[in-house]
VOPAGU-2260 file (C-alpha; in pm, 1 decimal, decimal comma):
REM VOPAGU-2260
SITE   aa  ch    i         X         Y         Z
SITE  MET   A    0    7541,6   15526,7   12222,1
SITE  ILE   A    1    7309,4   15578,5   12459,7
SITE  THR   A    2    7055,3   15576,8   12233,6
SITE  PHE   A    3    7205,2   15230,1   12070,9
SITE  LEU   A    4    7156,7   15126,1   12400,3
SITE  CYS   A    5    6811,7   15176,4   12474,5
SITE  ALA   A    6    6774,0   15101,0   12162,4
SITE  LEU   A    7    6879,0   14737,0   12182,1
SITE  ALA   A    8    6731,0   14684,4   12501,5
SITE  THR   A    9    6441,1   14816,2   12331,2
SITE  LEU   A   10    6478,9   14460,7   12065,0
SITE  ALA   A   11    6528,4   14215,1   12383,4
SITE  LEU   A   12    6207,7   14299,5   12584,7
SITE  GLY   A   13    5964,5   14323,4   12224,4
SITE  TYR   A   14    6116,0   14002,7   12188,4
SITE  LEU   A   15    6045,4   13902,7   12587,9
SITE  ILE   A   16    5687,8   14074,7   12643,5
SITE  TYR   A   17    5571,6   14173,5   12231,3
SITE  GLY   A   18    5697,9   13844,0   12137,6
SITE  ALA   A   19    5562,8   13608,4   12395,4
SITE  LEU   A   20    5175,8   13769,0   12309,9
SITE  VAL   A   21    5231,4   13733,5   11998,9
SITE  GLU   A   22    5300,1   13331,7   12042,8
SITE  LYS   A   23    5046,2   13332,4   12327,2
SITE  PHE   A   24    4723,0   13482,1   12039,8
SITE  PHE   A   25    4824,8   13212,8   11775,5
SITE  GLY   A   26    4827,8   12852,0   12043,0
SITE  PRO   A   27    5096,4   12707,6   11961,4
SITE  THR   A   28    4961,2   12241,5   12034,5
SITE  ASP   A   29    5143,7   11927,2   12077,1
SITE  LYS   A   30    5055,0   11817,1   11692,4
SITE  PRO   A   31    5319,4   11629,3   11460,8
SITE  THR   A   32    5453,8   11839,5   11294,2
SITE  PRO   A   33    5543,4   11858,5   10958,2
SITE  ALA   A   34    5949,8   11713,7   10925,9
SITE  THR   A   35    5807,2   11439,9   11170,8
SITE  ILE   A   36    5529,4   11341,1   10969,5
SITE  HIS   A   37    5584,8   11401,0   10621,1
SITE  ASN   A   38    5987,7   11309,8   10638,1
SITE  ASP   A   39    6170,2   11290,7   10290,7
SITE  GLY   A   40    6544,2   11358,0   10358,1
SITE  VAL   A   41    6507,8   11631,9   10167,1
SITE  ASP   A   42    6315,9   11871,3   10232,8
SITE  TYR   A   43    6126,3   11740,2   10525,0
SITE  ILE   A   44    6406,7   11665,2   10785,3
SITE  PRO   A   45    6344,5   11712,4   11179,1
SITE  LEU   A   46    6667,4   11896,1   11221,9
SITE  PRO   A   47    6863,5   12000,1   11601,9
SITE  THR   A   48    6683,6   12364,5   11721,1
SITE  TRP   A   49    6994,3   12564,6   11713,8
SITE  LYS   A   50    7052,1   12440,6   11389,8
SITE  VAL   A   51    6699,0   12499,8   11280,5
SITE  PHE   A   52    6740,3   12888,2   11412,1
SITE  MET   A   53    7073,4   12940,4   11239,4
SITE  ILE   A   54    6986,4   12934,2   10910,0
SITE  GLN   A   55    6623,0   13091,8   11019,0
SITE  LEU   A   56    6878,1   13346,9   11080,9
SITE  LEU   A   57    7149,1   13305,4   10780,7
SITE  ASN   A   58    6806,4   13233,4   10559,9
SITE  ILE   A   59    6687,9   13573,0   10662,4
SITE  ALA   A   60    6959,3   13787,4   10712,3
SITE  GLY   A   61    7090,3   13853,4   10339,5
SITE  LEU   A   62    7231,8   14175,5   10260,0
SITE  GLY   A   63    6911,2   14425,6   10387,1
SITE  PRO   A   64    6997,8   14411,3   10743,3
SITE  ILE   A   65    7362,0   14556,3   10598,5
SITE  PHE   A   66    7313,4   14717,9   10294,8
SITE  GLY   A   67    6960,3   14806,8   10360,7
SITE  ALA   A   68    7052,2   14937,4   10733,2
SITE  LEU   A   69    7405,4   15165,8   10560,6
SITE  GLY   A   70    7056,8   15294,7   10292,1
SITE  GLY   A   71    6840,0   15386,6   10583,5
SITE  ALA   A   72    7123,5   15498,3   10753,1
SITE  LEU   A   73    7139,4   15804,0   10509,5
SITE  TRP   A   74    6856,4   15983,7   10727,3
SITE  GLY   A   75    7040,3   15983,0   11037,7
SITE  PRO   A   76    6947,6   15772,2   11335,7
SITE  SER   A   77    6589,1   15815,1   11317,3
SITE  VAL   A   78    6645,1   15446,2   11109,9
SITE  TYR   A   79    6697,0   15348,8   11475,3
SITE  LEU   A   80    6299,2   15356,3   11503,3
SITE  TRP   A   81    6195,7   15224,9   11201,4
SITE  ILE   A   82    6458,7   14915,3   11247,6
SITE  VAL   A   83    6393,8   14890,7   11635,9
SITE  PHE   A   84    5927,7   14902,8   11618,2
SITE  GLY   A   85    5931,6   14735,7   11253,0
SITE  THR   A   86    6053,2   14431,5   11388,0
SITE  ILE   A   87    5869,6   14469,1   11772,6
SITE  PHE   A   88    5546,6   14502,7   11564,6
SITE  ALA   A   89    5598,3   14415,5   11225,9
SITE  GLY   A   90    5903,2   14214,6   11076,4
SITE  GLY   A   91    5888,5   13939,8   11398,4
SITE  VAL   A   92    5487,4   13918,6   11358,0
SITE  HIS   A   93    5548,8   13851,4   10975,4
SITE  ASP   A   94    5759,0   13611,9   11049,9
SITE  TYR   A   95    5641,3   13436,9   11319,0
SITE  LEU   A   96    5300,9   13403,4   11154,4
SITE  SER   A   97    5464,1   13265,8   10815,9
SITE  GLY   A   98    5657,0   13057,0   10978,1
SITE  MET   A   99    5378,3   12879,6   11223,6
SITE  ILE   A  100    5075,4   12875,3   10896,3
SITE  SER   A  101    5306,1   12703,1   10686,9
SITE  LEU   A  102    5350,0   12471,0   10964,1
SITE  ARG   A  103    4997,0   12441,0   11022,2
SITE  GLU   A  104    4940,6   12346,2   10661,9
SITE  ASP   A  105    5223,4   12069,7   10614,5
SITE  GLY   A  106    5478,7   12319,7   10527,3
SITE  LYS   A  107    5362,5   12485,1   10225,6
SITE  SER   A  108    5547,8   12751,9   10073,4
SITE  ILE   A  109    5374,0   13096,4   10126,0
SITE  SER   A  110    5206,0   13135,9    9792,7
SITE  GLU   A  111    4998,1   12793,6    9921,6
SITE  VAL   A  112    4950,9   12907,4   10277,1
SITE  VAL   A  113    4786,0   13274,0   10092,7
SITE  GLY   A  114    4608,8   13133,9    9825,0
SITE  ASN   A  115    4420,2   12891,0   10050,1
SITE  HIS   A  116    4316,5   13150,5   10272,1
SITE  MET   A  117    4272,7   13471,9    9985,4
SITE  GLY   A  118    4111,0   13314,9    9730,6
SITE  SER   A  119    4232,0   13144,7    9375,8
SITE  THR   A  120    4353,7   13447,9    9240,0
SITE  MET   A  121    4545,4   13605,3    9507,9
SITE  LEU   A  122    4696,2   13209,5    9508,0
SITE  PHE   A  123    4837,1   13218,2    9080,2
SITE  ILE   A  124    4970,6   13614,0    9112,3
SITE  MET   A  125    5163,0   13437,5    9445,6
SITE  ARG   A  126    5307,8   13181,1    9274,7
SITE  VAL   A  127    5398,7   13447,3    9001,1
SITE  PHE   A  128    5535,4   13647,6    9227,5
SITE  SER   A  129    5725,2   13445,5    9471,3
SITE  VAL   A  130    5929,0   13244,3    9234,3
SITE  VAL   A  131    6020,7   13655,1    9049,8
SITE  LEU   A  132    6061,8   13749,0    9388,5
SITE  LEU   A  133    6321,6   13478,2    9476,7
SITE  ILE   A  134    6477,8   13533,1    9149,3
SITE  LEU   A  135    6626,7   13826,7    9167,9
SITE  VAL   A  136    6686,2   13826,1    9545,2
SITE  GLY   A  137    6876,9   13482,8    9426,8
SITE  THR   A  138    7063,4   13667,0    9173,9
SITE  VAL   A  139    7101,3   14029,4    9399,5
SITE  PHE   A  140    7270,8   13774,0    9650,5
SITE  MET   A  141    7478,0   13644,2    9365,0
SITE  THR   A  142    7656,8   13955,0    9271,9
SITE  GLY   A  143    7669,2   14145,5    9615,7
SITE  PRO   A  144    7836,4   13851,2    9780,2
SITE  ALA   A  145    8069,5   13809,8    9479,5
SITE  GLY   A  146    8190,7   14135,9    9473,4
SITE  LEU   A  147    8235,1   14088,5    9824,0
SITE  LEU   A  148    8496,8   13859,1    9810,5
SITE  ALA   A  149    8678,9   13957,7    9500,3
SITE  LYS   A  150    8725,2   14291,7    9708,1
SITE  LEU   A  151    8869,6   14093,1    9991,3
SITE  THR   A  152    9044,0   13807,7    9801,2
SITE  GLY   A  153    9187,9   14063,9    9544,7
SITE  ILE   A  154    9037,4   13747,4    9242,5
SITE  ALA   A  155    8844,0   13884,7    8994,7
SITE  VAL   A  156    8438,3   13873,6    8994,8
SITE  GLY   A  157    8380,5   13700,5    8734,7
SITE  PHE   A  158    8560,9   13438,7    8830,5
SITE  VAL   A  159    8438,2   13468,2    9194,9
SITE  LEU   A  160    8067,0   13475,6    9079,4
SITE  PRO   A  161    8041,9   13122,4    8874,8
SITE  CYS   A  162    8186,5   13002,1    9206,0
SITE  VAL   A  163    7915,3   13170,4    9386,4
SITE  LEU   A  164    7641,8   13004,3    9130,2
SITE  LEU   A  165    7827,2   12629,8    9186,2
SITE  TYR   A  166    7737,8   12624,7    9531,5
SITE  TYR   A  167    7422,0   12783,4    9476,5
SITE  PHE   A  168    7375,8   12548,8    9244,1
SITE  LEU   A  169    7374,6   12235,0    9491,9
SITE  ALA   A  170    7247,8   12379,5    9792,1
SITE  THR   A  171    6969,1   12423,3    9583,7
SITE  LEU   A  172    6971,6   12049,5    9485,0
SITE  LEU   A  173    7060,2   11868,1    9772,4
SITE  PRO   A  174    6865,4   11766,6   10063,4
SITE  ILE   A  175    6892,0   12083,5   10348,7
SITE  ASP   A  176    7097,2   11825,7   10598,9
SITE  THR   A  177    7391,9   11768,0   10294,5
SITE  ILE   A  178    7551,2   12181,7   10248,4
SITE  ILE   A  179    7302,2   12410,0   10434,8
SITE  ALA   A  180    7249,5   12225,3   10768,0
SITE  ARG   A  181    7633,5   12149,1   10804,4
SITE  PHE   A  182    7802,2   12457,5   10681,5
SITE  TYR   A  183    7564,2   12680,9   10847,7
SITE  PRO   A  184    7691,1   12691,0   11154,5
SITE  LEU   A  185    8017,4   12787,9   11055,3
SITE  PHE   A  186    7913,2   13099,8   10849,1
SITE  GLY   A  187    7692,4   13178,7   11211,9
SITE  ALA   A  188    8003,4   13172,2   11330,0
SITE  CYS   A  189    8143,4   13432,0   11123,9
SITE  LEU   A  190    7843,2   13636,0   11132,3
SITE  ILE   A  191    7818,4   13663,7   11499,6
SITE  ILE   A  192    8246,5   13768,0   11531,0
SITE  MET   A  193    8080,8   13999,4   11251,0
SITE  ALA   A  194    7853,5   14173,9   11476,3
SITE  LEU   A  195    7995,5   14126,5   11837,1
SITE  GLY   A  196    8344,0   14321,1   11674,7
SITE  ILE   A  197    8169,1   14568,3   11496,3
SITE  MET   A  198    7970,8   14673,0   11760,6
SITE  ALA   A  199    8257,6   14672,6   11968,9
SITE  GLY   A  200    8469,5   14881,8   11770,5
SITE  MET   A  201    8159,2   15122,6   11811,6
SITE  PHE   A  202    8206,2   15163,3   12187,3
SITE  LEU   A  203    8559,2   15204,2   12214,9
SITE  GLY   A  204    8583,5   15478,0   11947,0
SITE  VAL   A  205    8813,2   15321,5   11742,1
SITE  GLY   A  206    8958,3   15527,4   11499,1
SITE  GLY   A  207    8840,9   15842,6   11703,9
SITE  HIS   A  208    8467,2   15766,9   11628,9
SITE  THR   A  209    8171,1   15941,2   11840,6
SITE  MET   A  210    7828,3   15742,4   11824,3
SITE  PRO   A  211    7538,5   15976,2   11741,9
SITE  GLU   A  212    7274,5   16006,1   11943,4
SITE  MET   A  213    6870,1   16072,2   11829,4
SITE  GLN   A  214    6804,3   16339,6   11605,5
SITE  LEU   A  215    6426,7   16323,3   11525,4
SITE  ALA   A  216    6475,2   16493,6   11157,7
SITE  ASN   A  217    6619,3   16409,3   10797,0
SITE  LEU   A  218    6926,9   16408,5   10845,4
SITE  HIS   A  219    7014,3   16243,6   10416,3
SITE  PRO   A  220    7260,9   16460,8   10253,5
SITE  LYS   A  221    6964,1   16566,4    9996,6
SITE  GLY   A  222    6689,8   16649,2   10231,3
SITE  ASP   A  223    6402,3   16768,7   10111,4
SITE  ALA   A  224    6402,6   16551,5    9789,6
SITE  MET   A  225    6438,0   16206,8    9950,6
SITE  PRO   A  226    6148,8   16194,1   10199,7
SITE  ILE   A  227    6157,1   16020,4   10516,7
SITE  TRP   A  228    5843,6   15869,7   10413,4
SITE  PRO   A  229    5833,9   15612,7   10254,4
SITE  LEU   A  230    6188,0   15597,2   10132,8
SITE  MET   A  231    6340,6   15462,4   10450,1
SITE  PHE   A  232    6032,1   15235,0   10528,7
SITE  ILE   A  233    6135,1   15026,0   10188,3
SITE  THR   A  234    6535,9   15120,6   10202,8
SITE  VAL   A  235    6593,9   14914,6   10457,8
SITE  ALA   A  236    6379,7   14611,2   10429,7
SITE  CYS   A  237    6490,7   14314,0   10643,5
SITE  GLY   A  238    6613,9   14503,7   10839,9
SITE  ALA   A  239    6311,7   14538,1   10960,4
SITE  ILE   A  240    6015,4   14358,1   10744,6
SITE  SER   A  241    6050,0   14254,6   10454,4
SITE  GLY   A  242    5889,4   14000,0   10315,7
SITE  PHE   A  243    6103,0   13770,1   10121,3
SITE  HIS   A  244    6135,1   13616,8   10482,1
SITE  ALA   A  245    5796,8   13465,8   10424,5
SITE  THR   A  246    5930,1   13264,9   10166,4
SITE  GLN   A  247    6206,1   13099,3   10396,9
SITE  SER   A  248    6034,4   13052,9   10677,6
SITE  PRO   A  249    5828,9   12728,2   10525,0
SITE  ILE   A  250    6197,2   12592,0   10463,9
SITE  MET   A  251    6209,3   12577,5   10845,0
SITE  SER   A  252    5891,8   12452,9   10910,8
SITE  ARG   A  253    5989,8   12175,7   10743,6
SITE  CYS   A  254    6253,4   12084,4   10981,7
SITE  LEU   A  255    6096,9   12162,4   11306,0
SITE  LYS   A  256    6016,4   11917,2   11580,9
SITE  ASP   A  257    5737,3   12139,3   11779,0
SITE  GLU   A  258    5531,1   12370,9   11725,5
SITE  ARG   A  259    5619,1   12618,9   12043,7
SITE  LEU   A  260    5993,8   12639,4   11868,8
SITE  GLY   A  261    5796,2   12913,7   11656,0
SITE  ARG   A  262    5899,7   13149,0   11886,6
SITE  PRO   A  263    6289,3   13167,6   11912,2
SITE  ILE   A  264    6238,3   13012,2   11621,2
SITE  PHE   A  265    6034,1   13264,7   11363,0
SITE  TYR   A  266    5995,1   13594,6   11540,4
SITE  GLY   A  267    6343,1   13595,5   11743,1
SITE  ALA   A  268    6586,4   13541,2   11439,1
SITE  MET   A  269    6360,8   13820,6   11326,6
SITE  VAL   A  270    6473,3   14000,0   11620,6
SITE  ALA   A  271    6834,4   13873,1   11590,0
SITE  GLU   A  272    6803,0   14036,3   11239,3
SITE  GLY   A  273    6694,8   14349,5   11376,2
SITE  VAL   A  274    7031,8   14331,7   11648,1
SITE  ILE   A  275    7202,8   14295,5   11282,7
SITE  ALA   A  276    7038,0   14634,1   11094,3
SITE  LEU   A  277    7065,0   14843,2   11373,2
SITE  ILE   A  278    7447,1   14717,2   11392,8
SITE  TRP   A  279    7491,2   14820,0   11062,8
SITE  ALA   A  280    7277,8   15121,4   11078,8
SITE  ALA   A  281    7504,5   15284,8   11334,9
SITE  ALA   A  282    7844,4   15199,6   11192,1
SITE  GLY   A  283    7755,0   15383,7   10942,4
SITE  ILE   A  284    7632,3   15705,6   11045,9
SITE  THR   A  285    7960,8   15584,6   11302,5
SITE  PHE   A  286    8270,3   15536,0   11098,1
SITE  TYR   A  287    8155,5   15826,8   10842,4
SITE  ASP   A  288    8065,1   16077,9   11131,6
SITE  GLY   A  289    7767,4   16156,3   10987,9
SITE  THR   A  290    7551,8   16132,5   10713,7
SITE  HIS   A  291    7720,9   16293,3   10444,7
SITE  GLY   A  292    8035,3   16093,0   10482,9
SITE  LEU   A  293    7918,4   15851,0   10450,4
SITE  ALA   A  294    7707,3   15941,0   10130,1
SITE  THR   A  295    8045,2   16033,5    9938,0
SITE  ALA   A  296    8134,0   15678,0   10075,3
SITE  MET   A  297    7864,8   15500,8    9899,9
SITE  ALA   A  298    7844,0   15721,1    9610,7
SITE  GLU   A  299    8234,8   15631,8    9560,3
SITE  GLY   A  300    8280,8   15259,9    9602,3
SITE  GLY   A  301    7929,3   15099,2    9690,0
SITE  ALA   A  302    7823,9   14960,3    9972,3
SITE  GLY   A  303    8049,2   14653,7    9924,2
SITE  SER   A  304    8309,9   14907,3    9989,6
SITE  VAL   A  305    8168,2   15102,3   10292,2
SITE  VAL   A  306    8116,5   14740,9   10460,4
SITE  TYR   A  307    8501,1   14634,5   10385,2
SITE  ASP   A  308    8618,8   14977,5   10500,0
SITE  ILE   A  309    8420,1   14937,0   10830,6
SITE  CYS   A  310    8567,2   14608,8   10862,8
SITE  VAL   A  311    8897,5   14748,1   10845,2
SITE  GLY   A  312    8826,1   15066,7   11013,5
SITE  LEU   A  313    8665,2   14965,4   11346,2
SITE  MET   A  314    8808,1   14601,1   11390,8
SITE  GLY   A  315    9189,3   14649,8   11219,5
SITE  GLY   A  316    9259,4   14953,8   11301,2
SITE  HIS   A  317    9554,9   14998,9   11519,1
SITE  GLY   A  318    9694,6   14702,0   11242,6
SITE  SER   A  319    9777,8   14428,9   11448,3
SITE  LEU   A  320    9685,7   14049,0   11369,9
SITE  THR   A  321    9508,4   13964,5   11537,4
SITE  ALA   A  322    9268,7   14334,8   11471,5
SITE  TYR   A  323    9337,9   14251,0   11089,6
SITE  ALA   A  324    9258,7   13839,7   11175,6
SITE  GLY   A  325    8896,3   14012,9   11366,8
SITE  ALA   A  326    8831,9   14285,8   11069,7
SITE  THR   A  327    8862,7   13978,8   10788,3
SITE  LEU   A  328    8648,3   13718,6   11068,1
SITE  ALA   A  329    8363,3   14043,6   11024,7
SITE  MET   A  330    8357,0   14096,4   10641,7
SITE  LEU   A  331    8330,1   13677,3   10619,7
SITE  GLY   A  332    8050,8   13707,8   10815,1
SITE  ALA   A  333    7932,0   13987,9   10570,6
SITE  ILE   A  334    7942,9   13822,3   10336,1
SITE  ALA   A  335    7761,0   13498,7   10476,6
SITE  CYS   A  336    7495,9   13679,9   10565,0
SITE  PRO   A  337    7347,6   13734,1   10126,5
SITE  ILE   A  338    7542,6   13396,7   10041,7
SITE  THR   A  339    7337,5   13216,3   10258,7
SITE  SER   A  340    6981,0   13412,3   10135,6
SITE  GLY   A  341    7051,3   13367,1    9809,4
SITE  ASP   A  342    7069,4   12991,1    9814,7
SITE  THR   A  343    6781,1   12917,7   10006,8
SITE  ALA   A  344    6614,5   13202,9    9723,9
SITE  PHE   A  345    6663,6   12948,2    9516,1
SITE  ARG   A  346    6562,5   12641,4    9691,5
SITE  SER   A  347    6242,2   12817,7    9826,5
SITE  ALA   A  348    6198,9   12898,9    9426,5
SITE  ARG   A  349    6199,9   12524,6    9337,9
SITE  ILE   A  350    5998,8   12404,4    9672,3
SITE  THR   A  351    5726,9   12683,1    9562,8
SITE  LEU   A  352    5678,4   12579,4    9207,8
SITE  ALA   A  353    5707,8   12243,2    9319,7
SITE  ASP   A  354    5456,6   12285,2    9539,0
SITE  TRP   A  355    5190,2   12486,8    9237,0
SITE  PHE   A  356    5317,1   12190,9    9005,2
SITE  GLY   A  357    5218,8   11896,8    9252,7
SITE  VAL   A  358    5639,0   11756,5    9186,9
SITE  ASN   A  359    5739,1   11524,2    9499,0
SITE  GLN   A  360    6117,1   11630,2    9524,7
SITE  ARG   A  361    6232,4   11288,6    9696,0
SITE  ASN   A  362    6361,4   11228,7    9351,0
SITE  TRP   A  363    6664,0   11437,7    9266,2
SITE  THR   A  364    6595,0   11394,2    8915,6
SITE  LYS   A  365    6284,8   11578,5    8983,4
SITE  ARG   A  366    6488,9   11839,4    9145,5
SITE  LEU   A  367    6654,4   11893,0    8831,9
SITE  ILE   A  368    6387,0   11998,8    8641,3
SITE  PHE   A  369    6340,6   12291,0    8836,1
SITE  ALA   A  370    6713,5   12397,6    8955,2
SITE  VAL   A  371    6843,4   12369,7    8692,0
SITE  PRO   A  372    6593,7   12642,1    8503,5
SITE  LEU   A  373    6628,7   12874,7    8801,3
SITE  LEU   A  374    6962,9   12905,4    8875,1
SITE  THR   A  375    7000,0   13000,1    8456,0
SITE  ILE   A  376    6780,6   13243,5    8415,9
SITE  GLY   A  377    6961,0   13352,7    8815,0
SITE  GLY   A  378    7328,0   13346,4    8602,3
SITE  ILE   A  379    7186,4   13541,9    8301,2
SITE  LEU   A  380    7050,0   13822,7    8567,0
SITE  SER   A  381    7372,2   13857,8    8701,7
SITE  GLN   A  382    7501,5   14011,2    8450,0
SITE  MET   A  383    7261,9   14311,9    8475,8
SITE  ASN   A  384    7369,3   14665,4    8712,8
SITE  PHE   A  385    7306,5   14521,7    9022,5
SITE  ASP   A  386    7116,6   14901,6    9136,4
SITE  ILE   A  387    6879,8   14803,0    8922,4
SITE  ILE   A  388    6751,7   14457,7    9032,6
SITE  TRP   A  389    6785,1   14619,8    9400,1
SITE  ARG   A  390    6607,1   14900,2    9341,9
SITE  TYR   A  391    6263,6   14672,6    9223,8
SITE  CYS   A  392    6396,2   14407,5    9445,0
SITE  SER   A  393    6338,8   14632,8    9733,3
SITE  TRP   A  394    5912,3   14719,2    9685,9
SITE  THR   A  395    5836,1   14419,9    9542,4
SITE  ASN   A  396    5994,1   14231,8    9828,6
SITE  GLN   A  397    5745,0   14465,3   10082,6
SITE  ILE   A  398    5434,9   14445,8    9900,0
SITE  LEU   A  399    5492,2   14084,7    9897,3
SITE  ALA   A  400    5494,1   14156,6   10325,9
SITE  MET   A  401    5204,1   14262,4   10332,3
SITE  ILE   A  402    5030,5   14019,4   10160,3
SITE  VAL   A  403    5088,6   13804,3   10407,0
SITE  LEU   A  404    5059,6   14089,4   10671,8
SITE  TRP   A  405    4691,9   14048,3   10576,3
SITE  THR   A  406    4727,2   13671,1   10542,9
SITE  GLY   A  407    4786,1   13651,1   10917,5
SITE  ALA   A  408    4514,9   13862,9   11035,1
SITE  THR   A  409    4247,9   13654,4   10760,0
SITE  TYR   A  410    4414,8   13271,8   10894,8
SITE  LEU   A  411    4380,5   13434,3   11318,6
SITE  TYR   A  412    4025,3   13580,5   11247,4
SITE  ARG   A  413    3867,9   13245,0   11087,9
SITE  THR   A  414    4047,1   13042,1   11396,5
SITE  LYS   A  415    4051,0   13257,8   11682,6
SITE  GLU   A  416    3681,6   13352,6   11736,7
SITE  ASN   A  417    3578,0   13600,8   12007,8
SITE  SER   A  418    3994,9   13706,1   11976,8
SITE  LYS   A  419    4112,4   14022,6   11872,3
SITE  ALA   A  420    4457,2   13833,6   11763,5
SITE  TRP   A  421    4322,4   13921,7   11382,0
SITE  LEU   A  422    4518,8   14306,2   11492,0
SITE  ILE   A  423    4786,2   14193,9   11555,5
SITE  PRO   A  424    4839,6   14139,2   11172,7
SITE  ALA   A  425    4576,2   14320,6   11040,0
SITE  ILE   A  426    4795,1   14703,6   11211,8
SITE  PRO   A  427    5078,1   14616,2   11031,1
SITE  ALA   A  428    4956,3   14532,3   10707,5
SITE  THR   A  429    4789,1   14885,8   10754,1
SITE  PHE   A  430    5049,0   15064,4   10791,6
SITE  MET   A  431    5261,0   14808,6   10524,5
SITE  SER   A  432    5041,6   14902,1   10280,4
SITE  ALA   A  433    5000,7   15294,8   10300,8
SITE  VAL   A  434    5383,9   15268,8   10276,8
SITE  SER   A  435    5439,2   14964,1    9943,9
SITE  MET   A  436    5140,3   15232,6    9801,6
SITE  THR   A  437    5322,0   15546,7    9860,1
SITE  TYR   A  438    5647,0   15454,8    9750,6
SITE  ILE   A  439    5538,3   15292,4    9383,5
SITE  ILE   A  440    5355,6   15629,1    9327,9
SITE  GLN   A  441    5676,2   15830,0    9427,5
SITE  ALA   A  442    5978,5   15659,7    9328,7
SITE  ARG   A  443    6144,8   15677,4    9017,5
SITE  GLU   A  444    6126,5   15319,1    8947,2
SITE  GLY   A  445    5793,7   15383,2    9004,6
SITE  LEU   A  446    5561,8   15655,6    8855,3
SITE  GLU   A  447    5798,2   15964,8    8965,8
SITE  LEU   A  448    5485,1   16134,7    9158,8
SITE  GLY   A  449    5560,5   16453,5    9364,3
SITE  THR   A  450    5458,3   16402,2    9731,3
SITE  SER   A  451    5156,5   16595,3    9738,0
SITE  ILE   A  452    4973,3   16281,2    9525,5
SITE  SER   A  453    5179,6   15944,7    9646,4
SITE  TYR   A  454    5074,3   16059,7    9986,5
SITE  PRO   A  455    4686,3   16087,9   10010,3
SITE  VAL   A  456    4680,4   15820,4    9703,6
SITE  GLY   A  457    4913,2   15556,8   10026,2
SITE  ILE   A  458    4674,4   15692,6   10253,2
SITE  ILE   A  459    4320,7   15616,1   10101,3
SITE  PHE   A  460    4470,2   15243,6    9905,4
SITE  ALA   A  461    4566,1   15151,9   10298,3
SITE  VAL   A  462    4149,2   15273,0   10394,2
SITE  LEU   A  463    4099,9   15029,8   10062,2
SITE  CYS   A  464    4247,5   14738,5   10206,0
SITE  VAL   A  465    4129,2   14764,1   10583,2
SITE  ALA   A  466    3796,6   14812,8   10381,5
SITE  ILE   A  467    3795,7   14505,5   10200,4
SITE  PHE   A  468    3884,4   14319,8   10487,7
SITE  ILE   A  469    3639,2   14440,3   10642,0
SITE  LYS   A  470    3395,8   14273,9   10410,7
SITE  ASN   A  471    3538,6   13956,0   10297,9
SITE  VAL   A  472    3664,2   13907,0   10641,2
SITE  LEU   A  473    3508,2   14033,7   10955,4
SITE  MET   A  474    3194,5   14083,7   10755,3
SITE  SER   A  475    3183,9   13680,6   10544,9
SITE  LYS   A  476    3063,0   13483,9   10923,5
């Protein structure tokens, strides 16, 4: 329990201290925001700050901080370190810069932002890459919650899935304040109850479970066959850093009333997601009394079944009506996370395509042009094996995070003369470059080569990225 509490405290201090430093170097101003300049009643709409925060949190808190954190917990309590320090020094920086640079550039989607600073070739790559990733994410966040809802209600997945798809279609098509801004507070309440309830169950030792303390060791049941580097850093995904977040932040950059709200909205939401991931990682190894028990449960019933068992076990352990009601609300919180990321994944894909082809989205018929084919593709892909889609989604997700961090470093260097602000994103960008390339070389959905090859190649790639940055950015003036 001490380790967990220290991790929570570090996340809070990270927001207060490092988040303030990031904000200071970026330098928010009093300039009018895109929400007030381009208010179109569809995507550009000034919203109350608390709603913007709740929407941003739910946009980014998909299956990653739950399923990803449970997967990361297979390596043991050492995952806490990546969740905490990844959130503070990588994820928070990534989310803040992607949101704030978009805000400075009229709320443009992340592909346009990257292309504006990295050149026309990268612009085309990012446009294609972003749309593909968003469709994959939307599909993952369609099948995942459908399975959880089926588990909770007993209704067949074949019936639940079309209902989720219909909701996604409406959330993609309608103005942001019609569905998303109205229902997210309710989903947010479920999410908060879920987090607090699971954490309370661990603190109270419901079911006789004891929270483990830190062990700086690879406790994965498969041992050396599953090395911490780089597998854990990809598996946790949204719970520490996620490129998907960069596709979501521009949605909220179109709704912010003031640039100074960037830190609580973008950096703050990432820290809140880090807390969620920390809770679920701890719950996984606490409820199953170690990584072997968790691995067995994941193999037998999948992540969705594990989430259900943890919710009922830690919040409904005594069998009372109140306890089971709490467990149901916790389960709804776990369902709300992916649903509220899946709908905005398709919405972001629509916005990305609209920015790409220069199609104004004020008219609903023009929104249909993109919404219908996007959701059709998502519906087709939802019939594929969930695990296959998730594996490819994970590493493409972190590659996008790497690209966005390098873009942030480029932006800060070019706009903050005589400042070392560019180091804030450049350091985690270098780290994520090594992680991403090492994973691609080593993973089964990659080249499946051994660590003797993947480790040095990953380091060489990171060094090469630094060299390109120095040549094309630092030495370009």
